TORKOL-4160 file (C-alpha; in steps of 0.2 Angstrom, whole numbers, padded with zeros to 4 digits, m for minus):
103
<pt num="1" X="m0234" Y="m0295" Z="0491"/>
<pt num="2" X="m0218" Y="m0286" Z="0493"/>
<pt num="3" X="m0202" Y="m0296" Z="0498"/>
<pt num="4" X="m0196" Y="m0295" Z="0516"/>
<pt num="5" X="m0179" Y="m0288" Z="0520"/>
<pt num="6" X="m0172" Y="m0306" Z="0523"/>
<pt num="7" X="m0180" Y="m0311" Z="0506"/>
<pt num="8" X="m0172" Y="m0297" Z="0497"/>
<pt num="9" X="m0155" Y="m0300" Z="0504"/>
<pt num="10" X="m0156" Y="m0319" Z="0500"/>
<pt num="11" X="m0162" Y="m0314" Z="0482"/>
<pt num="12" X="m0148" Y="m0301" Z="0479"/>
<pt num="13" X="m0135" Y="m0313" Z="0486"/>
<pt num="14" X="m0138" Y="m0325" Z="0471"/>
<pt num="15" X="m0137" Y="m0311" Z="0458"/>
<pt num="16" X="m0122" Y="m0306" Z="0447"/>
<pt num="17" X="m0127" Y="m0287" Z="0444"/>
<pt num="18" X="m0112" Y="m0285" Z="0432"/>
<pt num="19" X="m0117" Y="m0299" Z="0421"/>
<pt num="20" X="m0135" Y="m0293" Z="0421"/>
<pt num="21" X="m0129" Y="m0276" Z="0415"/>
<pt num="22" X="m0118" Y="m0283" Z="0402"/>
<pt num="23" X="m0132" Y="m0294" Z="0396"/>
<pt num="24" X="m0144" Y="m0279" Z="0395"/>
<pt num="25" X="m0132" Y="m0270" Z="0384"/>
<pt num="26" X="m0130" Y="m0285" Z="0373"/>
<pt num="27" X="m0149" Y="m0286" Z="0371"/>
<pt num="28" X="m0151" Y="m0268" Z="0367"/>
<pt num="29" X="m0137" Y="m0269" Z="0354"/>
<pt num="30" X="m0146" Y="m0284" Z="0346"/>
<pt num="31" X="m0162" Y="m0275" Z="0345"/>
<pt num="32" X="m0171" Y="m0284" Z="0360"/>
<pt num="33" X="m0178" Y="m0272" Z="0371"/>
<pt num="34" X="m0194" Y="m0268" Z="0381"/>
<pt num="35" X="m0211" Y="m0264" Z="0373"/>
<pt num="36" X="m0213" Y="m0247" Z="0365"/>
<pt num="37" X="m0230" Y="m0239" Z="0369"/>
<pt num="38" X="m0236" Y="m0225" Z="0358"/>
<pt num="39" X="m0249" Y="m0214" Z="0366"/>
<pt num="40" X="m0260" Y="m0203" Z="0355"/>
<pt num="41" X="m0263" Y="m0186" Z="0362"/>
<pt num="42" X="m0281" Y="m0181" Z="0366"/>
<pt num="43" X="m0291" Y="m0168" Z="0356"/>
<pt num="44" X="m0290" Y="m0157" Z="0371"/>
<pt num="45" X="m0271" Y="m0158" Z="0372"/>
<pt num="46" X="m0269" Y="m0156" Z="0353"/>
<pt num="47" X="m0280" Y="m0141" Z="0353"/>
<pt num="48" X="m0271" Y="m0132" Z="0368"/>
<pt num="49" X="m0254" Y="m0137" Z="0360"/>
<pt num="50" X="m0259" Y="m0128" Z="0344"/>
<pt num="51" X="m0264" Y="m0112" Z="0353"/>
<pt num="52" X="m0248" Y="m0112" Z="0362"/>
<pt num="53" X="m0257" Y="m0107" Z="0378"/>
<pt num="54" X="m0254" Y="m0112" Z="0396"/>
<pt num="55" X="m0267" Y="m0124" Z="0404"/>
<pt num="56" X="m0273" Y="m0109" Z="0416"/>
<pt num="57" X="m0276" Y="m0098" Z="0401"/>
<pt num="58" X="m0283" Y="m0111" Z="0390"/>
<pt num="59" X="m0295" Y="m0117" Z="0404"/>
<pt num="60" X="m0300" Y="m0099" Z="0407"/>
<pt num="61" X="m0305" Y="m0096" Z="0389"/>
<pt num="62" X="m0315" Y="m0112" Z="0389"/>
<pt num="63" X="m0324" Y="m0108" Z="0405"/>
<pt num="64" X="m0318" Y="m0123" Z="0414"/>
<pt num="65" X="m0306" Y="m0127" Z="0429"/>
<pt num="66" X="m0288" Y="m0131" Z="0426"/>
<pt num="67" X="m0292" Y="m0148" Z="0434"/>
<pt num="68" X="m0306" Y="m0152" Z="0421"/>
<pt num="69" X="m0294" Y="m0147" Z="0407"/>
<pt num="70" X="m0281" Y="m0159" Z="0414"/>
<pt num="71" X="m0294" Y="m0173" Z="0415"/>
<pt num="72" X="m0298" Y="m0170" Z="0397"/>
<pt num="73" X="m0280" Y="m0169" Z="0392"/>
<pt num="74" X="m0275" Y="m0185" Z="0401"/>
<pt num="75" X="m0290" Y="m0194" Z="0394"/>
<pt num="76" X="m0299" Y="m0198" Z="0410"/>
<pt num="77" X="m0314" Y="m0188" Z="0405"/>
<pt num="78" X="m0321" Y="m0182" Z="0389"/>
<pt num="79" X="m0328" Y="m0165" Z="0385"/>
<pt num="80" X="m0346" Y="m0163" Z="0379"/>
<pt num="81" X="m0357" Y="m0151" Z="0370"/>
<pt num="82" X="m0350" Y="m0133" Z="0369"/>
<pt num="83" X="m0333" Y="m0137" Z="0376"/>
<pt num="84" X="m0331" Y="m0150" Z="0362"/>
<pt num="85" X="m0336" Y="m0137" Z="0349"/>
<pt num="86" X="m0323" Y="m0124" Z="0357"/>
<pt num="87" X="m0310" Y="m0137" Z="0357"/>
<pt num="88" X="m0313" Y="m0141" Z="0338"/>
<pt num="89" X="m0312" Y="m0122" Z="0335"/>
<pt num="90" X="m0296" Y="m0121" Z="0345"/>
<pt num="91" X="m0288" Y="m0135" Z="0335"/>
<pt num="92" X="m0293" Y="m0129" Z="0318"/>
<pt num="93" X="m0291" Y="m0110" Z="0321"/>
<pt num="94" X="m0279" Y="m0107" Z="0335"/>
<pt num="95" X="m0276" Y="m0089" Z="0330"/>
<pt num="96" X="m0294" Y="m0086" Z="0335"/>
<pt num="97" X="m0291" Y="m0091" Z="0353"/>
<pt num="98" X="m0275" Y="m0081" Z="0354"/>
<pt num="99" X="m0285" Y="m0066" Z="0347"/>
<pt num="100" X="m0298" Y="m0068" Z="0360"/>
<pt num="101" X="m0285" Y="m0068" Z="0374"/>
<pt num="102" X="m0278" Y="m0052" Z="0368"/>
<pt num="103" X="m0294" Y="m0043" Z="0368"/>
């Protein structure tokens, strides 16, 4: 539950922002910092990146909507069947996709 305006003012009155900032700098210099998260790109994102195509162009070649491609790239949905095969081809032979686009 968010703090009320009164609670925020009371909390902030007890803080020494300058000291908090200095302590944060000391922590960073000492190698103490927040968690680092590494996110692996999806197969769809990697394939499109290799072709150098925009999302609209790549989606058009795959025969899907831009929104569907975005869902695949963000890992919320996974392609199946022919789309997965086309993504594999795009990843392994991006030149083929660029050639198809120029025809």
